[in-house]
C-alpha positions as CSV (number, residue, x, y, z in Angstrom):
1,X,-60.5,44.0,124.6
2,X,-63.0,46.8,125.1
3,X,-62.0,50.3,124.4
4,X,-61.3,52.5,127.4
5,X,-63.7,55.5,127.4
6,X,-61.9,58.7,128.5
7,X,-63.3,62.0,129.6
8,X,-62.5,63.4,126.2
9,X,-64.8,60.8,124.5
10,X,-68.0,61.8,126.4
11,X,-70.6,63.4,124.3
12,X,-72.9,64.3,127.2
13,X,-71.7,66.9,129.6
14,X,-73.0,68.2,133.0
15,X,-75.1,71.3,133.3
16,X,-72.2,73.3,134.8
17,X,-70.1,72.5,131.7
18,X,-72.9,73.7,129.5
19,X,-73.0,77.0,131.4
20,X,-69.2,77.3,131.1
21,X,-69.4,76.6,127.3
22,X,-72.1,79.3,126.9
23,X,-70.0,81.7,129.0
24,X,-67.1,80.9,126.6
25,X,-69.3,81.9,123.6
26,X,-70.1,85.2,125.2
27,X,-66.4,85.8,126.0
28,X,-65.3,85.2,122.4
29,X,-68.2,87.2,120.9
30,X,-67.7,90.2,123.2
31,X,-63.9,90.1,122.4
32,X,-64.7,91.1,118.9
33,X,-66.8,94.1,120.1
34,X,-64.0,95.1,122.5
35,X,-61.4,94.9,119.8
36,X,-63.5,97.2,117.6
37,X,-63.7,99.7,120.5
38,X,-59.9,99.5,121.2
39,X,-59.1,100.1,117.5
40,X,-60.7,103.6,117.7
41,X,-57.6,104.9,119.5
42,X,-54.9,102.3,118.8
43,X,-53.5,101.2,115.4
44,X,-53.8,97.4,114.9
45,X,-50.2,96.3,115.4
46,X,-49.8,98.4,118.5
47,X,-53.2,97.2,119.8
48,X,-52.1,93.6,119.2
49,X,-48.7,94.1,120.9
50,X,-50.3,95.5,124.0
51,X,-53.1,92.8,124.2
52,X,-50.8,89.8,123.6
53,X,-48.1,91.1,125.9
54,X,-50.6,91.2,128.8
55,X,-52.3,88.0,127.7
56,X,-49.0,86.0,127.5
57,X,-48.1,87.2,131.0
58,X,-51.5,86.1,132.3
59,X,-51.2,82.7,130.6
60,X,-47.7,82.3,132.0
61,X,-49.0,82.8,135.5
62,X,-51.8,80.4,134.9
63,X,-49.4,77.8,133.6
64,X,-47.2,78.2,136.8
65,X,-50.3,77.7,139.0
66,X,-51.1,74.5,137.2
67,X,-47.5,73.4,137.5
68,X,-47.1,73.4,133.7
69,X,-43.5,73.3,132.3
70,X,-43.2,76.0,129.7
71,X,-39.8,74.9,128.4
72,X,-40.4,72.9,125.2
73,X,-38.6,69.5,125.2
74,X,-36.7,69.7,121.9
75,X,-35.5,71.9,119.1
76,X,-38.2,70.3,116.9
77,X,-40.9,71.6,119.1
78,X,-39.3,75.1,119.1
79,X,-39.6,75.1,115.3
80,X,-43.2,74.1,115.6
81,X,-43.8,77.0,118.0
82,X,-42.2,79.4,115.6
83,X,-44.6,78.3,112.8
84,X,-47.5,78.7,115.2
85,X,-46.3,82.3,116.1
86,X,-46.1,83.2,112.4
87,X,-49.6,81.9,111.7
88,X,-50.9,83.6,114.8
89,X,-49.3,86.9,113.7
90,X,-50.8,86.7,110.2
91,X,-54.3,85.8,111.6
92,X,-54.4,88.6,114.1
93,X,-53.0,91.3,111.8
94,X,-55.6,90.4,109.2
95,X,-58.3,90.4,111.8
96,X,-57.4,93.7,113.5
97,X,-56.7,95.3,110.1
98,X,-60.1,94.1,108.8
99,X,-61.9,95.3,111.9
100,X,-60.8,98.9,111.1
101,X,-62.7,98.6,107.8
102,X,-65.8,96.5,108.7
103,X,-68.3,96.1,111.5
104,X,-67.9,93.8,114.4
105,X,-71.1,92.0,113.6
106,X,-69.8,91.1,110.2
107,X,-66.4,90.1,111.6
108,X,-68.2,87.7,114.0
109,X,-69.9,85.9,111.1
110,X,-66.8,85.7,108.9
111,X,-64.4,84.5,111.7
112,X,-66.9,81.8,112.6
113,X,-66.3,80.0,109.2
114,X,-62.8,78.8,110.0
115,X,-64.2,75.2,110.5
116,X,-65.1,75.4,106.8
117,X,-61.5,75.9,105.9
118,X,-60.3,73.3,108.4
119,X,-62.5,70.7,106.7
120,X,-61.4,71.8,103.2
121,X,-57.7,71.6,104.2
122,X,-58.2,68.3,105.9
123,X,-59.8,66.8,102.8
124,X,-56.8,67.9,100.8
125,X,-54.2,66.7,103.3
126,X,-55.8,63.5,104.6
127,X,-57.6,61.3,102.1
128,X,-59.5,59.5,104.9
129,X,-61.2,62.8,105.7
130,X,-63.0,63.3,102.5
131,X,-66.0,65.6,102.4
132,X,-69.3,63.6,102.4
133,X,-72.6,63.2,104.1
134,X,-73.7,65.6,106.8
135,X,-70.3,67.4,106.8
136,X,-70.7,68.3,103.2
137,X,-74.2,69.6,103.9
138,X,-72.8,71.7,106.8
139,X,-70.0,73.1,104.7
140,X,-72.5,74.0,101.9
141,X,-74.7,75.8,104.4
142,X,-71.7,77.7,105.9
143,X,-70.6,78.8,102.4
144,X,-74.2,79.9,101.6
145,X,-74.4,81.9,104.8
146,X,-71.1,83.7,104.0
147,X,-72.2,84.5,100.5
148,X,-75.5,86.0,101.8
149,X,-73.7,88.1,104.5
150,X,-70.8,89.1,102.3
151,X,-73.1,90.3,99.5
152,X,-75.0,92.6,101.8
153,X,-74.3,96.2,100.7
154,X,-74.6,98.5,103.7
155,X,-75.1,102.2,103.4
156,X,-72.1,104.4,102.6
157,X,-70.3,105.4,105.7
158,X,-71.7,102.6,107.8
159,X,-68.2,101.3,108.6
160,X,-68.2,98.2,106.4
161,X,-66.2,97.6,103.2
162,X,-65.2,94.8,100.9
163,X,-61.6,95.1,102.0
164,X,-62.5,94.8,105.7
165,X,-64.7,91.7,105.1
166,X,-62.0,90.1,102.9
167,X,-59.3,90.6,105.5
168,X,-61.4,89.0,108.2
169,X,-62.1,86.0,106.0
170,X,-58.4,85.8,105.3
171,X,-57.9,85.8,109.1
172,X,-60.3,82.8,109.4
173,X,-58.1,81.0,106.8
174,X,-55.0,81.5,108.9
175,X,-57.0,80.5,112.0
176,X,-57.9,77.2,110.3
177,X,-54.2,76.6,109.6
178,X,-53.4,77.3,113.3
179,X,-56.0,74.8,114.4
180,X,-54.5,72.1,112.1
181,X,-50.9,72.9,113.1
182,X,-51.7,73.0,116.9
183,X,-53.2,69.5,116.5
184,X,-49.6,68.3,115.8
185,X,-48.0,70.5,118.4
186,X,-50.2,69.4,121.2
187,X,-49.1,65.8,120.6
188,X,-45.9,66.8,122.3
189,X,-46.9,69.7,124.6
190,X,-50.0,70.8,126.5
191,X,-52.6,73.1,124.9
192,X,-51.7,75.9,127.4
193,X,-48.0,75.7,126.5
194,X,-48.8,75.7,122.7
195,X,-51.0,78.8,123.1
196,X,-48.5,80.5,125.4
197,X,-45.5,80.1,123.0
198,X,-47.4,81.2,119.9
199,X,-48.2,84.4,121.6
200,X,-44.8,85.0,123.2
201,X,-42.9,84.3,120.0
202,X,-45.2,86.6,118.0
203,X,-44.6,89.6,120.3
204,X,-41.3,90.8,118.8
205,X,-42.9,90.9,115.4
206,X,-45.9,92.8,116.7
207,X,-43.8,95.4,118.5
208,X,-41.3,95.7,115.6
209,X,-44.1,96.1,113.1
210,X,-45.8,98.7,115.3
211,X,-42.5,100.7,115.6
212,X,-41.9,100.6,111.9
213,X,-45.3,101.1,110.4
214,X,-47.2,102.9,113.1
215,X,-44.7,105.3,114.6
216,X,-44.8,107.6,116.4
217,X,-46.5,105.4,119.0
218,X,-48.6,107.4,121.4
219,X,-50.4,106.3,124.6
220,X,-53.8,108.1,124.7
221,X,-55.3,109.1,128.0
222,X,-57.3,106.6,129.9
223,X,-60.5,105.8,128.1
224,X,-62.7,102.9,127.2
225,X,-60.1,101.8,124.6
226,X,-57.8,100.9,127.5
227,X,-60.5,98.8,129.0
228,X,-61.0,97.1,125.7
229,X,-57.3,96.2,125.6
230,X,-57.5,94.8,129.2
231,X,-60.6,92.8,128.3
232,X,-59.1,91.3,125.2
233,X,-55.9,90.4,127.0
234,X,-57.2,89.1,130.4
235,X,-60.6,87.8,129.4
236,X,-60.8,86.8,125.8
237,X,-57.1,85.7,125.2
238,X,-56.4,84.5,128.7
239,X,-59.5,83.2,130.6
240,X,-61.2,82.3,127.3
241,X,-58.4,80.3,125.8
242,X,-57.6,78.6,129.2
243,X,-61.3,77.7,129.7
244,X,-61.6,76.4,126.1
245,X,-58.5,74.2,126.6
246,X,-59.9,72.9,129.9
247,X,-63.3,72.1,128.4
248,X,-61.7,70.3,125.5
249,X,-59.5,68.3,127.9
250,X,-62.5,67.2,130.0
251,X,-65.2,66.7,127.4
252,X,-65.8,65.8,123.8
253,X,-64.2,68.3,121.5
254,X,-67.1,68.0,119.0
255,X,-69.7,68.6,121.8
256,X,-67.9,71.7,123.1
257,X,-67.3,73.0,119.5
258,X,-71.0,72.6,118.8
259,X,-71.7,75.2,121.4
260,X,-69.2,77.6,119.9
261,X,-71.3,77.6,116.7
262,X,-73.5,80.2,118.4
263,X,-70.7,82.7,118.8
264,X,-71.6,84.6,115.6
265,X,-75.2,84.9,116.7
266,X,-74.1,86.4,120.1
267,X,-71.7,88.6,118.2
268,X,-74.5,90.0,116.0
269,X,-76.6,90.9,119.1
270,X,-73.7,92.4,121.1
271,X,-72.4,94.5,118.1
272,X,-75.9,95.8,117.5
273,X,-76.7,96.5,121.1
274,X,-73.3,97.8,122.4
275,X,-72.0,99.5,119.3
276,X,-75.3,100.4,117.6
277,X,-74.0,98.8,114.4
278,X,-76.7,98.4,111.7
279,X,-78.0,94.8,111.7
280,X,-79.7,94.1,108.4
281,X,-81.9,91.0,107.7
282,X,-79.3,89.8,105.1
283,X,-76.5,89.8,107.7
284,X,-78.8,88.3,110.4
285,X,-80.0,85.5,108.1
286,X,-76.4,84.9,106.8
287,X,-75.1,84.7,110.3
288,X,-77.8,82.2,111.4
289,X,-77.1,80.0,108.4
290,X,-73.4,80.1,109.2
291,X,-74.0,79.1,112.8
292,X,-76.2,76.2,111.8
293,X,-73.7,75.1,109.1
294,X,-70.9,75.1,111.6
295,X,-73.0,73.2,114.1
296,X,-73.7,70.5,111.5
297,X,-70.0,70.3,110.6
298,X,-69.0,69.8,114.2
299,X,-71.7,67.2,114.9
300,X,-70.9,65.2,111.7
301,X,-68.9,62.0,112.0
302,X,-65.9,61.5,109.6
């Protein structure tokens, strides 16, 4: 019996899907820049609480429009959603905390390496996914790019630090764990439902942490930081995540993910142009190597 080819198996995609994939890259890269802007006036936990409160509301509306049932079918799935929420909290706290101590262009590079950790964890968990061939080459390139970018010592007062870079890399580790965990969760529920509940269940922890560690919480006057919150909530973490889920549903995940490999390159350009962050040759070359390494990882066959 011949295998049935589904939409998700297609490696070639139409031009409109290519355009949407490129738009998705811009959305994710610009989200890092917007977060850096928002953190100028908001502490990280408070910023996260505001962003993900708005984003979860927007995703809830989107799910209703699609006719998605947001009620998980069993207690087992609830436990899985709680694990997702904890990993999501740790990833975002590390990222937002790191962004306070490093540059958005560096954060874009370091967050892009999460496929490196996904492959490493996969090789440890599943013996059939051992590292070999082109995937091993891609991972080696990714690691080399990170070493080059991480070793760059910017001038004192430039806004970058070893602590900030390390926290962002830690965030990419948690993001890899989220990706692997969501693979299991989405066997029982839709991608939108999985994303929605990881946000919603993390919100009490964001708000509680903000009240405990960042009090007194103050709402600054309307400024570009508020626009950054709205952008992160309604564009990056709502439209962006919904668009990614839809593209993954319709087309080959490897093909779409290959486009996402250019996110750090776009992030380098946006951070330099919009925030006037210093873009050294070391960071630029490291970011390019990371992008190419991630592309090779996505295109390799296990």
